[in-house]
Structure formats: structure tokens, C-alpha cells
C-alpha positions, 0 to 999 in steps of 0.5 A: 197408599191406595186401597188397591195396591195390594191387588194382583192382577194378570192377564187371563184367557179363559181356554178349553185345552182339550179335545173330546172324542165323538164315541161310537154313537155320534161319530157314526151320526156324524159320518152319515150327515157328511154322505147327507144322511140323518140318523137317529137311534132307537130307545129302549121304549121304541122311540126314535131319538135324534140326534142319537144319544149313546144312552136311553135317557129314561132307562140309561141302557146303552143304545146301538140300534140306528135308524135312516130318518129323513132330510125334513121335519117339523119346527116344534118352537122357534126364537128369532134373532134380528142382529146376528152375531159374528159367531152365528152360522147365518149372517142375516136375520134368523130363526133358532129352531127346534126341529122334530125330523120326520120319523124321530120322536125328539127334536133338535136345535138348528138354525132356520134360513127363512123370512120372519113372516113365514116362520111359525111353529108346525111349519115344514122344513128341509135340510139345506146341506153344506157344500163342503161336508166334514162330519160335523153338525155344520154339515147341515147348513141350515133348515129351510122352508119345504 
């Protein structure tokens, strides 16, 4: 008798069968993205957090004072992707970037559509809006050089 004869096997697909609601803060953020507006939220020490958070990361206070921001920013750091995967937002070489939106004190992760030769920390970028916006982070198609 084989050593594996007593091993039970079953096909299994890992699936997350729940949905998450955005909540008041992220709902407002995504609603405004649909209208090509970027919102941050004022933290308890006056810092502007983008994307906005429901609670201050320093004090855990609830946050509610939105701040309208620019559609431009600065690359704080980046990582190049030579061979995108099917699940990536761009199907050509691109950079993952942390962008500090002008007027914000924090950075957001997104993609940059640019030639690798021009990508650098400190470069100015602007949002390229998706043609069809529905109220998700993908309403920002990507960033591009400003």
C-alpha cells in the first residue's frame, strides 16, 4: 500500500465571498474621483492625508475635514516593472510610484506611465483620468509626467 493512500485530497479555490463598504470617508473620496477631484483629509495635527483615512494615525481621533487637492504631485519613490502581469493596470512596462499629491503630507501608491529613462524620485507628475469613471481608485488611470 502506498504511503499516500490515506491522504485525503480535495480541490479548493480560495475565495473571499464578502464585500466591504467604503464607509463615509472613502465613499466621499471615491465619489469625488468620479468627478475628477482629489480629496485629502485634515489630520489632528493639521497634516493632510491622501488618500484620506477615517482615523488619525497618530491619535486615533475620527477625521472628517476634507481638503480638495490638486491633480499633480511628486514621485517620492518608485519601482520599475519590465514585464507586466495580466492583473497589472498597464500592459506595457511601467513604474509603481508613491506620489505625494500637491497639498498633501502623505503619499499614495499608483502607477506611472512613462519611459524608464525619465522616471526619477522628485519628478512632477499629473493624473491621467480614466475615460469612464465609476467611483473607484481606477478612476485614476495612472500618473504621467507633468
